[in-house]
C-alpha positions in Angstrom: 115.0 94.4 56.3 112.6 97.1 55.3 109.7 94.6 55.8 111.0 93.7 59.2 111.1 97.4 60.2 107.5 97.8 59.1 106.4 94.8 61.2 108.2 96.1 64.3 106.7 99.6 63.9 103.2 98.2 63.4 103.7 95.9 66.4 104.8 98.8 68.6 101.8 100.8 67.5 99.4 97.9 68.3 101.1 97.3 71.7 100.9 101.0 72.5 97.3 101.5 71.5 96.2 98.4 73.6 98.3 99.2 76.6 96.3 101.9 78.2 95.1 103.0 81.6 93.4 99.8 82.8 96.1 97.6 81.4 98.6 99.3 83.7 96.7 99.5 87.0 94.9 96.2 86.9 97.6 93.4 86.8 99.6 94.3 90.0 96.6 94.2 92.3 95.4 91.0 90.6 98.8 89.4 91.3 98.8 90.9 94.9 95.5 89.0 95.6 96.4 85.8 93.8 99.3 84.7 95.8 100.9 81.4 94.7 98.3 80.8 91.9 99.4 84.0 90.1 100.1 81.9 87.0 96.5 80.8 86.7 95.5 84.4 86.9 98.0 85.2 84.2 96.4 82.6 81.9 92.9 83.9 82.5 93.8 87.6 82.2 95.8 87.1 79.0 93.0 85.1 77.5 90.6 88.0 77.6 93.2 90.9 77.5 95.7 89.5 74.9 94.4 86.6 72.8 90.9 88.0 72.1 92.1 91.5 71.2 94.8 90.1 68.9 92.2 87.9 67.2 90.2 91.1 66.8 93.1 92.6 64.9 93.3 89.5 62.7 89.6 89.7 62.1 90.1 93.3 60.9 92.9 92.1 58.6 90.5 89.5 57.1 87.6 91.9 56.7 89.6 94.9 55.5 86.7 97.0 56.7 85.3 98.9 59.6 83.6 98.0 62.9 80.3 97.8 60.9 81.6 94.7 59.0 81.9 92.8 62.3 78.1 92.4 62.7 76.7 92.9 59.3 76.0 89.1 58.9 73.5 89.4 61.8 71.8 92.4 60.0 72.7 95.9 58.9 70.5 97.4 61.5 72.1 95.3 64.3 75.6 96.2 63.0 74.8 99.9 62.9 73.4 99.9 66.4 76.3 97.8 67.7 78.8 100.1 66.1 77.3 103.3 67.5 77.0 101.7 70.9 80.6 100.6 71.0 81.9 104.0 69.9 79.5 105.8 72.4 80.9 103.6 75.2 84.5 104.1 74.1 84.5 107.9 74.0 82.3 108.2 77.1 84.2 105.8 79.5 87.6 104.3 78.6 88.8 107.4 76.8 88.0 109.8 79.6 89.3 107.3 82.1 92.8 107.7 80.6 92.8 111.3 81.5 91.6 110.5 85.0 94.3 107.9 85.6 96.9 110.3 84.2 95.8 113.0 86.7 95.7 110.7 89.7 99.1 109.0 89.0 101.1 111.4 87.0 99.9 114.9 87.8 98.3 115.0 91.3 101.4 113.6 93.2 103.6 116.3 91.8 101.4 119.4 91.2 98.5 120.8 93.1 96.3 121.4 90.1 92.6 120.6 89.5 91.5 117.6 87.4 89.7 119.8 84.9 92.9 121.6 83.9 94.6 118.2 83.3 91.6 117.1 81.2 91.7 120.2 79.1 95.4 120.1 78.3 95.3 116.3 77.9 92.5 116.2 75.3 94.0 119.3 73.6 97.0 117.2 72.7 94.8 114.2 71.8 93.0 116.4 69.3 96.3 117.4 67.7 97.3 113.8 67.2 93.9 112.8 65.9 93.7 115.4 63.2 97.2 114.5 62.1 96.2 110.8 61.8 98.6 109.9 59.0 101.5 110.1 61.5 99.9 107.8 64.1 101.9 104.7 63.3 105.3 106.4 62.9 105.0 108.6 66.0 103.5 106.1 68.3 105.6 103.1 67.1 108.9 104.8 66.9 108.9 107.2 69.9 106.3 106.4 72.6 106.1 102.6 72.8 109.8 101.9 73.2 109.8 104.3 76.1 106.9 102.5 77.7 108.5 99.1 77.3 111.8 100.3 78.7 110.3 101.7 81.9 108.1 98.6 82.4 111.1 96.3 82.0 113.1 98.3 84.5 110.2 98.1 87.0 109.5 94.4 86.6 113.1 93.4 86.4 114.0 95.3 89.6 111.1 93.7 91.5 111.9 90.2 90.4 115.6 90.5 91.3 115.0 92.4 94.6 112.2 90.5 96.3 112.2 86.8 97.5 110.0 84.4 95.6 107.6 83.6 98.4 103.9 83.9 98.1 100.9 84.4 100.4 97.7 82.5 100.2 95.3 83.4 97.5 92.4 85.8 98.2 90.7 84.9 94.9 88.0 82.3 94.4 88.4 80.8 90.9 91.7 82.4 89.9 91.4 81.5 86.2 87.9 83.0 85.7 88.7 85.9 88.0 91.6 86.7 85.6 89.3 86.5 82.6 86.8 88.9 84.2 89.5 91.3 85.3 90.8 91.2 81.7 87.3 92.6 80.7 88.2 95.8 82.6 91.0 96.6 80.1 88.3 97.1 77.4 90.9 95.6 75.0 88.4 93.4 73.0 86.4 96.5 72.4 89.7 98.3 71.7 90.6 95.8 69.1 87.3 96.4 67.2 87.7 100.1 67.5 91.5 100.5 67.0 91.8 97.7 64.4 90.2 100.0 61.9 92.8 102.7 62.6 95.6 100.3 62.0 94.1 99.0 58.8 93.6 102.5 57.4 97.1 103.7 58.5 98.8 100.6 57.0 96.8 101.1 53.7 98.0 104.8 53.6 101.6 103.9 54.2 101.7 100.8 51.9 99.6 101.9 48.9 101.6 99.7 46.5 101.4 96.5 48.6 99.0 93.7 47.7 96.2 92.7 49.9 98.0 89.5 51.0 101.1 91.4 51.9 99.1 93.8 54.1 97.3 90.9 55.7 100.6 89.2 56.5 102.0 92.4 57.9 99.1 92.8 60.3 99.1 89.1 61.3 102.9 89.1 62.1 102.7 92.4 63.9 99.6 91.3 65.8 101.2 88.2 67.3 104.4 90.0 68.1 102.4 92.7 69.9 100.5 89.9 71.7 103.7 88.3 72.9 104.9 91.6 74.3 101.6 92.2 76.1 101.7 88.7 77.5 105.2 89.1 78.9 104.4 92.5 80.4 101.2 91.3 82.0 102.8 88.2 83.4 105.6 90.3 84.8 103.3 92.8 86.4 101.1 90.1 87.9 104.1 88.2 89.3 105.6 91.4 90.6 102.3 92.2 92.4 102.2 88.7 93.9 105.6 89.4 95.5 104.4 92.5 97.3 102.1 90.8 99.9 104.4 91.7 102.8 104.8 95.3 101.8 101.3 96.6 101.7 98.0 96.1 103.6 95.2 94.2 102.1 93.1 97.3 101.4 95.6 98.8 99.1 94.1 100.3 95.9 95.2 99.6 92.4 96.9 103.0 91.9 98.5 103.0 95.4 100.0 99.5 94.8 101.5 100.4 91.5 102.9 103.7 92.8 104.2 102.0 96.0 105.7 99.1 94.1 107.6 101.5 91.9 108.9 103.5 94.8 110.1 100.4 96.6 111.9 99.0 93.5 113.1 102.1 91.7 112.9 104.9 94.2 111.9 108.5 93.5 113.3 108.4 90.0 111.3 105.3 89.3 108.2 107.1 90.5 108.9 109.9 88.1 109.4 107.3 85.4 106.1 105.7 86.3 104.4 109.1 85.9 105.8 109.4 82.4 104.7 105.8 81.6 101.2 106.4 82.7 100.9 109.6 80.6 102.2 107.8 77.5 100.2 104.7 77.9 96.9 106.5 78.6 97.5 109.1 75.9 98.1 106.6 73.0 94.9 104.8 74.0 92.9 108.0 73.9 94.3 108.9 70.5 93.3 105.5 69.2 89.8 105.6 70.5 89.0 109.1 69.3 90.6 108.4 65.9 88.6 105.2 65.5 85.4 106.9 66.4 86.0 109.7 64.0 86.8 107.3 61.2 83.6 105.5 61.7 81.4 108.6 61.7 83.2 109.9 58.7 82.5 106.6 56.8 78.8 107.1 57.5 78.8 110.5 55.8 80.5 109.4 52.6 84.0 110.4 53.7 82.9 113.9 54.6 86.0 115.5 56.2 83.9 117.8 58.4 82.3 114.8 60.0 85.7 113.5 61.0 86.8 116.8 62.5 83.5 117.4 64.3 83.5 113.9 65.8 87.1 114.4 67.1 86.1 117.8 68.6 83.0 116.2 70.3 85.0 113.2 71.5 87.6 115.4 73.1 85.0 117.7 74.7 83.3 114.6 76.2 86.7 113.5 77.4 87.3 116.7 79.2 83.9 116.5 80.9 84.1 112.9 82.0 87.8 112.9 82.6 87.4 115.2 85.6 85.8 112.4 87.7 88.0 110.0 89.6 89.0 106.5 88.3 86.8 104.6 90.8 83.7 106.4 89.7 84.3 105.9 86.0 85.0 102.2 86.5 81.8 101.8 88.5 79.8 103.6 85.8 81.3 101.4 83.1 80.7 98.0 84.7 77.1 97.4 83.6 77.8 98.4 80.0 80.9 96.2 80.1 79.1 93.1 81.3 76.6 93.4 78.5 78.6 94.5 75.5 81.9 92.6 76.1 80.5 89.1 75.6 78.8 90.2 72.3 82.1 91.7 71.2 84.1 88.5 72.0 81.6 86.4 70.0 81.7 88.8 67.0 85.5 88.6 67.0 85.6 84.9 67.2 82.9 84.4 64.5 84.8 86.7 62.1 88.1 84.7 62.7 86.8 81.2 62.1 86.6 79.8 58.5 83.7 81.1 56.5 82.1 77.7 56.3 81.5 77.7 60.0 80.3 81.3 60.2 77.3 81.7 57.9 74.8 84.5 58.4 72.5 82.0 60.2 75.3 81.0 62.6 76.0 84.7 63.3 72.3 85.4 64.1 71.8 82.4 66.3 75.1 82.8 68.4 74.8 86.5 68.8 71.2 86.4 69.9 72.0 83.6 72.4 74.9 85.6 73.8 72.7 88.7 74.2 70.0 86.7 76.1 72.5 84.9 78.4 74.4 88.2 79.1 71.3 89.8 80.7 71.8 88.1 84.1 75.4 89.4 84.2 74.2 92.9 83.4 71.4 92.8 86.0 73.9 91.5 88.6 76.2 94.4 87.9 73.5 96.9 88.7 72.5 95.2 91.9 69.4 93.3 90.8 70.4 90.0 92.4 67.5 88.9 94.6 65.6 86.9 92.0 68.7 86.5 89.9 70.4 83.9 92.1 67.7 81.3 91.4 68.1 81.8 87.6 71.9 81.6 87.8 71.8 78.2 89.5 70.5 76.8 86.2 73.0 78.5 83.9 76.5 76.9 83.9 79.3 79.4 84.8 76.7 82.1 85.5 77.9 82.5 89.1 81.2 83.6 87.6 79.5 86.1 85.3 80.2 84.0 82.3 76.8 82.3 81.8 76.9 83.2 78.1 79.9 81.0 77.2 78.5 77.5 77.1 75.1 78.4 75.6 76.9 80.3 72.8 79.2 77.3 72.2 76.2 74.9 72.1 74.3 77.1 69.7 77.3 77.5 67.5 77.6 73.7 67.1 73.8 73.3 66.5 73.7 76.1 64.1 76.5 74.6 62.0 74.7 71.2 62.1 71.6 72.7 60.5 72.9 75.7 58.6 70.3 75.4 55.7 67.5 76.2 58.2 69.1 79.3 59.6 70.5 81.1 56.5 67.8 83.4 55.4 
């Protein structure tokens, strides 16, 4: 029974740390635009926003290390650059975005206060939780996540029982791939690499007497349980959004749809509940990002405690500065970085999950290098360089869907394993 409780608490913590700002506002509009093919969108979205992140946690359980260990087979220099890039992106964009979403959905509708005030108070509390990191699992798992799940179940359940199951035509071309790309926007693959280290360290602190295999089993069971919860919530939100086609105009925004859907299904009290939900979901994500970043910097300075505290302070200051901008602006700024770093992150997660015999240093080098090269067109397209890009994309399978890296990476993975002795050096 004691072990079951540990699994549940850890699963709650994983769910909470993954389920942040983007996770909440993205699925309803995705469902709203998908119509009757909402289930295809669910499969695509959950592939990139559930399966890959959970595999990232399992990779952490296998490595028992930090983000640096994900890319060290490519080279130590690459891994260091990748690690700093991931953490720089995390504390600069998704972490501040949580404060922005909280302000727009939980503060602005009820109080006439400036966004800078919300950011200051918000990241003040984030700092308190980060410096008391030993309590992360117990506080988040036992108190915050159950409240999040309860409010979401009330929202989804009320919509599904109150609205007829009729669907409009889809507005999405390629619903499956659109779901995958929308899942990118959650930053959850990156979150798995960042937050996974937090979970590993927290579990090690709370289970000092447990063996390595027991800790690994705990993370594996909790990871799949959290993944199941995420899948059910995402599917429910996407399906709920698909039932809203007659209640909102086609130009409705993500935040407006979520707020309106809540008011229609749960009324004013539901809207207040949504506000609490947004605050909790965003807050736990920000705590995980800042803690993970601080852990990494601390590890680079031989466990120097001042490095941890200073990084937490800087991360929260950056959150205050960037968190004052609106959600749309932060998402637009994040897109180019996302289109480049996300494929690399997915590949590193998968390579660290597959058996060792299929993931030698040579395989790592070849697949990662290929992914970087074929991600460049997606990156250029995201910044508007599309004139000469169209001709190139015609020759790259799936490139028109911003997934041109997938098949080349798979082919190189197969070839690299066929001639491993020539690549391992």
